[in-house]
Each structure stands twice: as C-alpha cells, then as structure tokens.
GUKEPA-467280 format. One record per atom (N, C-alpha, C, CB): atom name; residue in one letter; z negated, y, x; residue number from 1. Coordinates in pm, whole numbers, padded with zeros to 5 digits. Each point is the difference from the previous one (the first is absolute). Glycine has a CB too. Example, Ala and Ser with C-alpha at 12.3 -4.5 7.8 and 13.67 -1.06 7.14 Angstrom:
REM GUKEPA-467280
<N a <-00780 -00569 01319> 1>;
<CA a <00000 00119 -00089> 1>;
<C a <00000 00120 00090> 1>;
<CB a <-00125 -00117 -00189> 1>;
<N s <00197 00222 00154> 2>;
<CA s <-00006 00119 00082> 2>;
<C s <-00073 00109 -00077> 2>;
<CB s <00215 -00063 00118> 2>;
END
This chain:
REM GUKEPA-467280
<N x <-03952 01321 01867> 1>;
<CA x <00039 00119 -00082> 1>;
<C x <00109 -00032 -00101> 1>;
<CB x <-00061 00145 00190> 1>;
<N x <00097 -00085 -00275> 2>;
<CA x <00120 -00020 -00099> 2>;
<C x <00119 00046 00071> 2>;
<CB x <-00134 00035 -00212> 2>;
<N x <00102 00077 00277> 3>;
<CA x <00144 00040 00062> 3>;
<C x <00042 -00094 00106> 3>;
<CB x <-00042 00243 -00040> 3>;
<N x <-00035 -00311 00117> 4>;
<CA x <00054 -00099 00092> 4>;
<C x <00030 -00121 -00069> 4>;
<CB x <-00120 00092 00179> 4>;
<N x <00083 -00102 -00298> 5>;
<CA x <00048 -00126 -00103> 5>;
<C x <00119 00014 -00084> 5>;
<CB x <-00227 -00044 -00021> 5>;
<N x <00309 00143 00033> 6>;
<CA x <00095 00034 -00090> 6>;
<C x <00114 -00092 -00017> 6>;
<CB x <-00070 00211 00049> 6>;
<N x <00123 -00268 00084> 7>;
<CA x <00111 -00094 -00013> 7>;
<C x <-00070 -00144 -00017> 7>;
<CB x <00173 00154 00151> 7>;
<N x <-00246 -00192 -00052> 8>;
<CA x <-00064 -00131 -00027> 8>;
<C x <-00133 -00006 00087> 8>;
<CB x <00236 -00118 -00050> 8>;
<N x <-00332 00053 -00012> 9>;
<CA x <-00128 -00004 00045> 9>;
<C x <-00026 -00160 00036> 9>;
<CB x <-00073 00225 -00147> 9>;
<N x <00012 -00262 00251> 10>;
<CA x <-00021 -00136 00027> 10>;
<C x <-00152 -00026 00057> 10>;
<CB x <00263 -00020 00046> 10>;
<N x <-00344 -00074 -00090> 11>;
<CA x <-00124 -00016 00040> 11>;
<C x <-00009 -00156 00022> 11>;
<CB x <-00090 00217 -00124> 11>;
<N x <00091 -00244 00266> 12>;
<CA x <00005 -00130 00035> 12>;
<C x <00075 -00085 -00054> 12>;
<CB x <-00171 00041 00047> 12>;
<N x <00301 -00027 -00068> 13>;
<CA x <00093 -00097 -00045> 13>;
<C x <00110 00019 00118> 13>;
<CB x <-00056 00007 -00279> 13>;
<N x <00084 -00129 00312> 14>;
<CA x <00099 -00018 00119> 14>;
<C x <00143 00065 -00028> 14>;
<CB x <-00122 -00224 00059> 14>;
<N x <00167 00280 00042> 15>;
<CA x <00133 00083 -00044> 15>;
<C x <00104 -00114 -00035> 15>;
<CB x <-00039 00222 00168> 15>;
<N x <00039 -00342 -00126> 16>;
<CA x <00109 -00091 -00033> 16>;
<C x <-00019 -00033 -00156> 16>;
<CB x <00014 -00103 00251> 16>;
<N x <-00134 00125 -00319> 17>;
<CA x <-00020 -00016 -00133> 17>;
<C x <00062 00113 -00089> 17>;
<CB x <-00204 -00126 00069> 17>;
<N x <00223 00242 00003> 18>;
<CA x <00045 00120 -00080> 18>;
<C x <00135 -00019 00000> 18>;
<CB x <-00174 00160 00055> 18>;
<N x <00249 -00204 00044> 19>;
<CA x <00152 00001 00014> 19>;
<C x <00048 -00118 -00123> 19>;
<CB x <00005 00070 00303> 19>;
<N x <-00086 -00134 -00369> 20>;
<CA x <00013 -00099 -00098> 20>;
<C x <00033 00077 -00139> 20>;
<CB x <-00167 -00166 00134> 20>;
<N x <00128 00295 -00147> 21>;
<CA x <-00010 00062 -00128> 21>;
<C x <00098 00101 -00019> 21>;
<CB x <-00227 -00045 -00003> 21>;
<N x <00310 00032 -00120> 22>;
<CA x <00096 00096 -00021> 22>;
<C x <-00025 00046 -00135> 22>;
<CB x <00164 -00094 00157> 22>;
<N x <-00126 00238 -00171> 23>;
<CA x <-00009 00041 -00163> 23>;
<C x <00111 00096 00016> 23>;
<CB x <-00272 -00021 -00086> 23>;
<N x <00350 -00003 -00010> 24>;
<CA x <00143 00076 -00020> 24>;
<C x <00043 00027 -00133> 24>;
<CB x <00070 -00106 00191> 24>;
<N x <00012 00178 -00232> 25>;
<CA x <00031 00137 00063> 25>;
<C x <-00150 00072 00000> 25>;
<CB x <00275 00022 -00097> 25>;
<N x <-00283 00059 00202> 26>;
<CA x <-00108 00089 00014> 26>;
<C x <00052 00128 00057> 26>;
<CB x <-00161 -00186 00027> 26>;
<N x <00158 00296 -00095> 27>;
<CA x <-00041 00032 -00125> 27>;
<C x <00094 -00057 -00100> 27>;
<CB x <-00108 00198 00088> 27>;
<N x <00038 -00213 -00226> 28>;
<CA x <00073 -00081 -00104> 28>;
<C x <-00039 00090 -00135> 28>;
<CB x <-00017 -00265 00129> 28>;
<N x <00116 00232 -00221> 29>;
<CA x <-00035 00067 -00139> 29>;
<C x <-00091 -00095 -00087> 29>;
<CB x <00231 00129 00000> 29>;
<N x <-00269 -00221 00064> 30>;
<CA x <-00107 -00093 -00104> 30>;
<C x <00017 -00166 00042> 30>;
<CB x <00037 00187 -00236> 30>;
<N x <00055 -00210 00287> 31>;
<CA x <00030 -00167 00036> 31>;
<C x <00000 -00019 00128> 31>;
<CB x <00137 -00045 -00174> 31>;
<N x <-00252 -00008 00224> 32>;
<CA x <-00009 -00038 00149> 32>;
<C x <00006 -00175 00004> 32>;
<CB x <-00164 00243 00068> 32>;
<N x <00230 -00272 00045> 33>;
<CA x <-00009 -00145 00047> 33>;
<C x <-00098 -00009 00112> 33>;
<CB x <00238 -00046 -00063> 33>;
<N x <-00316 -00057 00036> 34>;
<CA x <-00123 -00019 00119> 34>;
<C x <00039 -00152 00042> 34>;
<CB x <-00231 00166 -00110> 34>;
<N x <00255 -00151 00269> 35>;
<CA x <00019 -00147 00050> 35>;
<C x <-00083 -00012 00115> 35>;
<CB x <00234 -00027 -00076> 35>;
<N x <-00290 -00099 00086> 36>;
<CA x <-00078 -00046 00116> 36>;
<C x <00074 -00121 00048> 36>;
<CB x <-00229 00089 -00083> 36>;
<N x <00278 -00086 00219> 37>;
<CA x <00055 -00116 00071> 37>;
<C x <-00090 -00116 -00017> 37>;
<CB x <00110 00144 00165> 37>;
<N x <-00238 -00118 -00127> 38>;
<CA x <-00097 -00094 -00003> 38>;
<C x <-00127 00036 -00007> 38>;
<CB x <00136 -00106 00101> 38>;
<N x <-00231 00053 -00194> 39>;
<CA x <-00124 00032 -00026> 39>;
<C x <-00090 -00095 00080> 39>;
<CB x <00069 00093 -00224> 39>;
<N x <-00150 -00057 00325> 40>;
<CA x <-00069 -00087 00090> 40>;
<C x <-00149 -00034 -00021> 40>;
<CB x <00162 00089 00147> 40>;
<N x <-00204 -00010 -00232> 41>;
<CA x <-00154 -00003 -00056> 41>;
<C x <-00026 -00031 -00126> 41>;
<CB x <-00039 00151 00134> 41>;
<N x <-00077 -00238 -00145> 42>;
<CA x <-00060 -00027 -00139> 42>;
<C x <-00049 00131 -00036> 42>;
<CB x <-00070 -00244 00029> 42>;
<N x <00045 00256 -00165> 43>;
<CA x <-00100 00113 -00066> 43>;
<C x <00089 00116 00022> 43>;
<CB x <-00253 -00093 00056> 43>;
<N x <00381 00124 -00045> 44>;
<CA x <00073 00108 -00001> 44>;
<C x <00035 00057 -00122> 44>;
<CB x <00064 -00077 00185> 44>;
<N x <-00062 00206 -00191> 45>;
<CA x <00016 00074 -00127> 45>;
<C x <00093 00129 00023> 45>;
<CB x <-00240 -00085 -00078> 45>;
<N x <00311 00124 -00011> 46>;
<CA x <00080 00117 00022> 46>;
<C x <-00009 00089 -00114> 46>;
<CB x <00149 -00122 00140> 46>;
<N x <-00176 00247 -00120> 47>;
<CA x <-00032 00100 -00109> 47>;
<C x <00096 00119 00018> 47>;
<CB x <-00252 -00070 -00011> 47>;
<N x <00255 00144 -00102> 48>;
<CA x <00059 00130 00017> 48>;
<C x <-00092 00089 -00052> 48>;
<CB x <00224 -00071 -00012> 48>;
<N x <-00253 00182 00069> 49>;
<CA x <-00101 00104 -00047> 49>;
<C x <00064 00134 00003> 49>;
<CB x <-00195 -00132 00085> 49>;
<N x <00142 00219 -00176> 50>;
<CA x <00063 00129 -00020> 50>;
<C x <-00083 00090 00095> 50>;
<CB x <00082 -00039 -00254> 50>;
<N x <-00056 00168 00260> 51>;
<CA x <-00066 00098 00107> 51>;
<C x <-00146 00020 -00029> 51>;
<CB x <00217 00126 00030> 51>;
<N x <-00269 -00179 -00135> 52>;
<CA x <-00146 00026 -00031> 52>;
<C x <-00073 -00126 00012> 52>;
<CB x <00050 00185 -00155> 52>;
<N x <00024 -00288 00182> 53>;
<CA x <-00065 -00144 00035> 53>;
<C x <-00001 -00099 -00109> 53>;
<CB x <-00147 00112 00152> 53>;
<N x <00203 -00072 -00262> 54>;
<CA x <00014 -00093 -00108> 54>;
<C x <00098 -00106 00019> 54>;
<CB x <-00067 00174 -00135> 54>;
<N x <00041 -00310 00118> 55>;
<CA x <00072 -00111 00027> 55>;
<C x <00105 -00010 -00112> 55>;
<CB x <-00195 -00111 00126> 55>;
<N x <00316 00119 -00123> 56>;
<CA x <00095 00008 -00121> 56>;
<C x <00084 -00141 00008> 56>;
<CB x <00025 00287 00001> 56>;
<N x <-00041 -00358 00125> 57>;
<CA x <00074 -00136 -00014> 57>;
<C x <-00090 -00076 00108> 57>;
<CB x <00272 00079 -00071> 57>;
<N x <-00305 -00205 00031> 58>;
<CA x <-00065 -00093 00105> 58>;
<C x <00050 -00155 -00026> 58>;
<CB x <-00222 00165 00015> 58>;
<N x <00230 -00225 00106> 59>;
<CA x <00041 -00137 -00025> 59>;
<C x <-00053 -00077 00125> 59>;
<CB x <00215 00062 -00146> 59>;
<N x <-00274 -00184 00128> 60>;
<CA x <-00036 -00089 00108> 60>;
<C x <00122 -00071 00063> 60>;
<CB x <-00220 -00031 -00114> 60>;
<N x <00216 00032 00232> 61>;
<CA x <00122 -00079 00064> 61>;
<C x <-00041 -00122 00067> 61>;
<CB x <00119 00207 00038> 61>;
<N x <-00021 -00316 -00060> 62>;
<CA x <-00006 -00122 00047> 62>;
<C x <00070 -00007 00135> 62>;
<CB x <-00017 -00084 -00231> 62>;
<N x <-00042 -00021 00327> 63>;
<CA x <00074 -00023 00119> 63>;
<C x <00155 -00025 -00004> 63>;
<CB x <-00216 -00084 00063> 63>;
<N x <00295 00138 00007> 64>;
<CA x <00151 -00028 -00005> 64>;
<C x <00067 00116 -00037> 64>;
<CB x <-00026 -00226 -00059> 64>;
<N x <00169 00227 00036> 65>;
<CA x <00073 00106 -00013> 65>;
<C x <-00039 00055 -00140> 65>;
<CB x <00184 -00086 00161> 65>;
<N x <-00152 00219 -00186> 66>;
<CA x <-00027 00088 -00119> 66>;
<C x <00107 00098 -00027> 66>;
<CB x <-00235 -00023 00044> 66>;
<N x <00281 00015 -00164> 67>;
<CA x <00087 00119 -00053> 67>;
<C x <-00036 00037 -00132> 67>;
<CB x <00185 -00069 00129> 67>;
<N x <-00197 00178 -00163> 68>;
<CA x <-00027 00068 -00128> 68>;
<C x <00055 00131 -00026> 68>;
<CB x <-00188 -00118 00010> 68>;
<N x <00240 00127 -00144> 69>;
<CA x <00032 00134 -00043> 69>;
<C x <-00104 00076 -00062> 69>;
<CB x <00208 -00079 -00024> 69>;
<N x <-00245 00180 00048> 70>;
<CA x <-00113 00096 -00047> 70>;
<C x <00070 00128 -00073> 70>;
<CB x <-00166 -00077 00208> 70>;
<N x <00123 00075 -00354> 71>;
<CA x <00058 00112 -00062> 71>;
<C x <-00110 00107 -00023> 71>;
<CB x <00178 -00148 -00107> 71>;
<N x <-00148 00277 00176> 72>;
<CA x <-00113 00101 -00023> 72>;
<C x <00071 00119 -00070> 72>;
<CB x <-00148 -00072 00214> 72>;
<N x <00259 00042 -00280> 73>;
<CA x <00048 00113 -00093> 73>;
<C x <-00068 00062 -00089> 73>;
<CB x <00157 -00093 00023> 73>;
<N x <-00264 00024 -00077> 74>;
<CA x <-00101 00063 -00114> 74>;
<C x <-00098 00081 00070> 74>;
<CB x <00014 -00195 -00159> 74>;
<N x <-00027 00203 00301> 75>;
<CA x <-00106 00087 00061> 75>;
<C x <00068 00138 00040> 75>;
<CB x <-00136 -00212 00092> 75>;
<N x <00042 00289 -00048> 76>;
<CA x <00038 00154 00025> 76>;
<C x <00073 -00012 00140> 76>;
<CB x <-00219 00126 -00133> 76>;
<N x <00323 -00025 00166> 77>;
<CA x <00066 00013 00124> 77>;
<C x <-00120 00059 00098> 77>;
<CB x <00258 00040 -00112> 77>;
<N x <-00237 -00120 00231> 78>;
<CA x <-00103 00051 00093> 78>;
<C x <-00013 -00099 00116> 78>;
<CB x <-00127 00118 -00188> 78>;
<N x <00019 -00100 00261> 79>;
<CA x <-00024 -00106 00118> 79>;
<C x <-00103 -00108 -00040> 79>;
<CB x <00047 00182 00178> 79>;
<N x <-00006 -00304 -00150> 80>;
<CA x <-00099 -00106 -00040> 80>;
<C x <-00007 -00092 00145> 80>;
<CB x <00067 -00003 -00295> 80>;
<N x <-00168 -00073 00319> 81>;
<CA x <-00017 -00072 00093> 81>;
<C x <-00002 -00152 -00025> 81>;
<CB x <-00100 00196 00076> 81>;
<N x <00190 -00269 00007> 82>;
<CA x <-00003 -00148 -00008> 82>;
<C x <-00112 -00057 00089> 82>;
<CB x <00251 -00003 -00046> 82>;
<N x <-00327 -00064 -00009> 83>;
<CA x <-00133 -00037 00092> 83>;
<C x <00017 -00181 -00008> 83>;
<CB x <-00201 00255 -00080> 83>;
<N x <00221 -00298 00201> 84>;
<CA x <-00020 -00140 00028> 84>;
<C x <-00129 -00032 00054> 84>;
<CB x <00225 -00014 00035> 84>;
<N x <-00313 -00061 -00097> 85>;
<CA x <-00133 -00048 00038> 85>;
<C x <00022 -00135 00037> 85>;
<CB x <-00129 00146 -00145> 85>;
<N x <00064 -00186 00271> 86>;
<CA x <-00006 -00130 00059> 86>;
<C x <-00135 -00030 00047> 86>;
<CB x <00230 00016 00061> 86>;
<N x <-00263 -00131 -00004> 87>;
<CA x <-00128 -00022 00054> 87>;
<C x <00009 00067 00144> 87>;
<CB x <-00046 -00227 -00142> 87>;
<N x <00145 00294 00185> 88>;
<CA x <-00009 00080 00149> 88>;
<C x <00006 00116 -00016> 88>;
<CB x <00094 -00138 00117> 88>;
<N x <-00093 00199 -00261> 89>;
<CA x <00008 00160 -00002> 89>;
<C x <00068 00041 -00117> 89>;
<CB x <00008 00022 00241> 89>;
<N x <00035 00116 -00222> 90>;
<CA x <00068 00044 -00115> 90>;
<C x <00126 00075 00060> 90>;
<CB x <-00220 00016 -00155> 90>;
<N x <00348 -00036 00088> 91>;
<CA x <00113 00077 00063> 91>;
<C x <00032 00089 -00125> 91>;
<CB x <00104 -00187 00183> 91>;
<N x <-00077 00323 -00162> 92>;
<CA x <00058 00110 -00092> 92>;
<C x <00131 00050 00034> 92>;
<CB x <-00217 00066 -00037> 92>;
<N x <00316 -00054 -00072> 93>;
<CA x <00108 00052 00038> 93>;
<C x <00026 00101 -00141> 93>;
<CB x <00087 -00221 00183> 93>;
<N x <-00031 00340 -00142> 94>;
<CA x <00037 00121 -00088> 94>;
<C x <00120 -00062 -00080> 94>;
<CB x <-00074 00208 00171> 94>;
<N x <00084 -00196 -00303> 95>;
<CA x <00097 -00011 -00063> 95>;
<C x <00024 00142 -00107> 95>;
<CB x <-00042 -00276 00046> 95>;
<N x <00159 00289 -00070> 96>;
<CA x <00023 00126 -00077> 96>;
<C x <00087 -00031 -00129> 96>;
<CB x <-00013 00142 00223> 96>;
<N x <-00038 -00090 -00335> 97>;
<CA x <00049 -00020 -00125> 97>;
<C x <00074 00155 -00018> 97>;
<CB x <-00200 -00203 -00095> 97>;
<N x <00336 00219 00061> 98>;
<CA x <00065 00113 -00022> 98>;
<C x <00068 -00006 -00137> 98>;
<CB x <00024 00030 00246> 98>;
END
C-alpha cells in the first residue's frame, strides 16, 4: 500500500544496494544531490516521478560510482519519488520539494 511505502519501498533489491544511495538535502528547495557509492547492475535507470506518476527526470546509470545534481526548482512544491530500477527490482525513496 502507499501508506506502507511512504519512506522507502523495496521490491527484491538487496539491502546492501540501498545503502549505496544518498539524496540530499531532503527536503530541498529545488537542488538535490544524488550519489551512489557503486552501481552493480547493468540496465539500471534512475527516475523522479511526481505524485500522479509522471516522470519528470530520468537517466540511465552506468556501472560504477555516480554523482549528479538534479534541479527541481521549476517544479511545484510537494512530494516526489526517486525510483531506482535495476534488473533485480525497483527501489523507491520519497523526496520533498519545499
């Protein structure tokens, strides 16, 4: 359920994979930094979706370390979801734009 999924949702991704992900500051006024210590899977993709499911940012990830600044300042304040899709499943994390 969505209520059980508010902080973070995991579908068959190893707990060790999740610890590699950082997004900060969260909440933010628009500029987020996204970091992965190590991407271990081929065909990985990162997306940010709004509350109605529209993808507002998407990028394919390559194996290795990854760091990117994402600017959401042109979007409405509210709750968004960071989705990491790998061949092992999907990880979701709530991010707040204030």
